N, CA, C and O atoms as a DFTB+ gen file, in Angstrom:
268 C
 N C O
     1  1      40.947      41.712     -45.635
     2  2      40.980      42.853     -46.281
     3  2      39.951      43.773     -45.657
     4  3      40.243      44.963     -45.532
     5  1      38.607      43.263     -45.199
     6  2      37.669      43.895     -44.494
     7  2      38.087      44.557     -43.114
     8  3      37.510      45.557     -42.687
     9  1      38.922      44.055     -42.579
    10  2      39.373      44.460     -41.119
    11  2      40.672      45.465     -41.369
    12  3      40.977      46.408     -40.638
    13  1      41.288      45.090     -42.440
    14  2      42.215      46.197     -42.767
    15  2      41.714      47.549     -43.073
    16  3      42.319      48.570     -42.746
    17  1      40.262      47.525     -43.897
    18  2      39.775      48.714     -44.215
    19  2      39.088      49.462     -42.905
    20  3      39.095      50.684     -42.756
    21  1      38.610      48.704     -42.166
    22  2      37.892      49.098     -41.037
    23  2      38.838      49.758     -39.921
    24  3      38.526      50.754     -39.269
    25  1      40.063      49.037     -39.800
    26  2      40.950      49.504     -38.890
    27  2      41.674      51.049     -39.594
    28  3      42.180      51.937     -38.906
    29  1      41.584      51.059     -40.762
    30  2      42.370      52.217     -41.366
    31  2      41.258      53.287     -41.601
    32  3      41.685      54.441     -41.645
    33  1      39.928      53.126     -41.760
    34  2      38.947      53.851     -41.529
    35  2      38.797      54.705     -40.096
    36  3      38.528      55.903     -40.008
    37  1      39.059      53.706     -38.923
    38  2      39.127      53.785     -37.583
    39  2      40.165      55.205     -37.308
    40  3      39.781      56.254     -36.791
    41  1      41.338      54.958     -37.726
    42  2      42.523      55.832     -37.915
    43  2      42.309      57.271     -38.575
    44  3      42.758      58.330     -38.134
    45  1      41.421      57.069     -39.886
    46  2      41.034      58.275     -40.365
    47  2      40.243      59.166     -39.572
    48  3      40.515      60.367     -39.568
    49  1      39.187      58.656     -38.825
    50  2      38.093      59.145     -38.096
    51  2      39.102      59.758     -36.812
    52  3      38.959      60.952     -36.548
    53  1      39.990      59.057     -36.115
    54  2      40.824      59.624     -35.268
    55  2      41.449      60.788     -35.694
    56  3      41.260      61.765     -34.970
    57  1      42.215      60.959     -36.779
    58  2      42.881      61.896     -37.256
    59  2      41.880      63.233     -37.491
    60  3      42.084      64.410     -37.196
    61  1      40.915      62.704     -38.027
    62  2      39.764      64.294     -38.165
    63  2      39.207      64.743     -36.711
    64  3      38.776      65.888     -36.572
    65  1      39.221      63.797     -35.592
    66  2      39.239      64.143     -34.379
    67  2      40.005      64.916     -33.897
    68  3      39.642      65.979     -33.394
    69  1      41.483      64.435     -33.975
    70  2      42.490      65.228     -33.427
    71  2      42.483      66.840     -33.978
    72  3      42.790      67.844     -33.335
    73  1      41.970      66.728     -35.566
    74  2      42.350      68.049     -35.915
    75  2      41.344      69.116     -35.364
    76  3      41.618      70.292     -35.128
    77  1      39.928      68.396     -35.173
    78  2      39.008      69.305     -34.388
    79  2      39.479      69.796     -32.994
    80  3      39.385      70.922     -32.507
    81  1      40.021      68.638     -32.468
    82  2      40.415      69.160     -30.938
    83  2      41.475      70.225     -30.969
    84  3      41.430      71.145     -30.152
    85  1      42.603      70.133     -32.040
    86  2      43.636      70.913     -32.204
    87  2      43.291      72.110     -32.896
    88  3      44.204      72.917     -33.071
    89  1      42.006      72.419     -33.382
    90  2      41.458      73.515     -33.872
    91  2      40.990      74.392     -32.878
    92  3      41.072      75.602     -33.085
    93  1      40.417      73.880     -31.623
    94  2      39.943      74.324     -30.674
    95  2      41.076      75.000     -29.371
    96  3      41.101      76.033     -28.703
    97  1      41.753      74.023     -29.462
    98  2      42.718      74.142     -28.422
    99  2      43.719      75.157     -28.723
   100  3      44.039      75.890     -27.787
   101  1      44.258      75.332     -29.825
   102  2      45.496      75.968     -30.601
   103  2      45.123      77.286     -30.764
   104  3      45.953      78.188     -30.652
   105  1      43.850      77.514     -31.041
   106  2      43.243      78.631     -31.691
   107  2      44.009      79.430     -32.929
   108  3      44.190      80.648     -32.938
   109  1      44.371      78.626     -33.840
   110  2      44.876      78.962     -34.809
   111  2      46.554      79.362     -34.698
   112  3      47.151      79.992     -35.570
   113  1      47.212      78.815     -33.339
   114  2      48.563      79.486     -33.330
   115  2      49.457      78.398     -33.619
   116  3      50.660      78.630     -33.502
   117  1      49.061      77.181     -33.998
   118  2      49.989      76.216     -34.291
   119  2      49.484      75.561     -35.711
   120  3      48.427      75.842     -36.275
   121  1      50.459      74.640     -36.156
   122  2      50.040      74.053     -37.300
   123  2      49.834      72.477     -37.121
   124  3      50.016      71.653     -38.018
   125  1      49.457      72.215     -35.923
   126  2      49.166      70.900     -35.774
   127  2      47.957      70.364     -36.248
   128  3      47.872      69.148     -36.420
   129  1      47.041      71.089     -36.476
   130  2      45.749      70.906     -37.233
   131  2      45.909      70.555     -38.724
   132  3      45.286      69.596     -39.179
   133  1      46.570      71.158     -39.356
   134  2      46.927      71.271     -40.581
   135  2      47.873      69.956     -40.958
   136  3      47.790      69.384     -42.045
   137  1      48.685      69.606     -40.012
   138  2      48.989      68.154     -40.221
   139  2      48.165      66.953     -39.810
   140  3      48.259      65.811     -40.261
   141  1      47.454      67.340     -39.005
   142  2      46.365      65.995     -38.587
   143  2      45.586      66.043     -40.098
   144  3      45.531      65.000     -40.750
   145  1      45.077      67.103     -40.549
   146  2      44.060      66.864     -41.669
   147  2      45.025      66.286     -43.100
   148  3      44.600      65.549     -43.989
   149  1      46.590      66.945     -42.971
   150  2      47.040      66.186     -44.052
   151  2      47.370      64.829     -43.850
   152  3      47.484      64.093     -44.830
   153  1      47.533      64.415     -42.739
   154  2      47.568      62.895     -42.516
   155  2      46.286      62.156     -42.652
   156  3      46.370      60.967     -42.957
   157  1      45.253      62.619     -42.492
   158  2      43.933      62.172     -42.744
   159  2      43.479      61.975     -44.392
   160  3      42.747      61.065     -44.780
   161  1      44.068      63.014     -45.254
   162  2      43.933      62.900     -46.395
   163  2      44.776      62.077     -47.235
   164  3      44.418      61.608     -48.315
   165  1      45.993      61.908     -46.656
   166  2      47.002      60.978     -47.264
   167  2      46.521      59.410     -46.948
   168  3      46.632      58.500     -47.769
   169  1      45.967      59.261     -45.611
   170  2      45.294      57.971     -45.372
   171  2      44.193      57.708     -46.152
   172  3      44.032      56.554     -46.549
   173  1      43.334      58.650     -46.472
   174  2      42.155      58.442     -47.134
   175  2      42.459      57.938     -48.622
   176  3      41.812      57.042     -49.164
   177  1      43.612      58.681     -49.266
   178  2      43.816      58.640     -50.739
   179  2      44.502      57.015     -50.647
   180  3      44.395      56.276     -51.626
   181  1      44.974      56.701     -49.802
   182  2      45.610      55.282     -49.634
   183  2      44.592      54.193     -49.400
   184  3      44.691      53.113     -49.983
   185  1      43.701      54.437     -48.631
   186  2      42.576      53.419     -48.646
   187  2      41.609      53.407     -49.697
   188  3      40.868      52.455     -49.944
   189  1      41.646      54.716     -50.432
   190  2      40.660      54.378     -51.888
   191  2      41.686      54.134     -52.889
   192  3      41.196      54.112     -54.017
   193  1      43.065      53.925     -52.860
   194  2      43.660      53.037     -53.973
   195  2      43.963      51.840     -53.607
   196  3      44.199      51.051     -54.521
   197  1      44.051      51.347     -52.209
   198  2      43.994      49.922     -52.022
   199  2      42.920      49.503     -52.306
   200  3      42.924      48.453     -52.949
   201  1      41.523      50.148     -51.948
   202  2      40.213      49.380     -52.541
   203  2      40.184      49.043     -53.835
   204  3      39.847      47.965     -54.323
   205  1      40.632      50.222     -54.481
   206  2      40.707      50.164     -55.838
   207  2      41.435      48.707     -56.685
   208  3      40.936      47.969     -57.534
   209  1      42.662      48.693     -56.104
   210  2      43.254      47.371     -56.516
   211  2      42.537      46.084     -55.836
   212  3      42.452      44.975     -56.365
   213  1      42.095      46.408     -54.700
   214  2      41.643      45.083     -54.258
   215  2      40.315      44.898     -55.157
   216  3      39.920      43.761     -55.413
   217  1      39.779      45.796     -55.530
   218  2      38.341      45.248     -56.258
   219  2      38.796      44.804     -57.735
   220  3      38.184      43.952     -58.379
   221  1      39.848      45.422     -58.163
   222  2      40.375      44.819     -59.464
   223  2      40.864      43.805     -59.632
   224  3      40.898      43.312     -60.760
   225  1      41.461      43.111     -58.412
   226  2      41.963      41.852     -58.290
   227  2      41.193      40.945     -57.704
   228  3      41.564      39.815     -57.387
   229  1      39.962      41.467     -57.523
   230  2      38.802      40.359     -57.087
   231  2      38.850      39.924     -55.821
   232  3      38.159      38.969     -55.468
   233  1      39.772      40.649     -54.878
   234  2      40.085      40.525     -53.407
   235  2      38.843      40.747     -52.576
   236  3      38.651      40.016     -51.604
   237  1      38.171      41.494     -52.818
   238  2      37.016      41.946     -51.913
   239  2      35.770      41.082     -52.229
   240  3      35.442      40.816     -53.385
   241  1      35.043      40.627     -51.050
   242  2      34.220      39.630     -51.060
   243  2      32.765      40.282     -50.488
   244  3      32.593      40.898     -49.437
   245  1      32.041      40.031     -51.256
   246  2      30.589      40.495     -50.929
   247  2      29.703      39.065     -50.403
   248  3      29.909      37.958     -50.903
   249  1      28.776      39.298     -49.402
   250  2      27.957      38.255     -49.380
   251  2      26.997      37.854     -50.117
   252  3      26.039      38.588     -50.358
   253  1      27.105      36.595     -50.603
   254  2      26.116      35.668     -51.416
   255  2      24.755      35.600     -50.779
   256  3      24.570      34.899     -49.784
   257  1      23.791      36.319     -51.334
   258  2      22.365      36.264     -50.916
   259  2      21.668      34.853     -51.645
   260  3      21.776      34.585     -52.841
   261  1      21.055      34.163     -50.797
   262  2      20.599      32.895     -51.619
   263  2      18.901      33.089     -51.183
   264  3      18.571      33.228     -50.006
   265  1      18.147      33.077     -52.039
   266  2      16.764      32.902     -51.679
   267  2      16.147      31.723     -51.684
   268  3      14.960      31.647     -51.364
């Protein structure tokens, strides 16, 4: 589950970076930036929902600290 979340997070960051690139390259003449940001928002919501479900089903593990 942690690897899935990390990979999805990297895809979200990539989408954000591509939106920044399209913003500078297209100078407002294209909708590629809006599409990229829409994908980022959708992936972020998907990750949030998956993490909430995983937390509810106790699928997330935290390291146990022993002293």
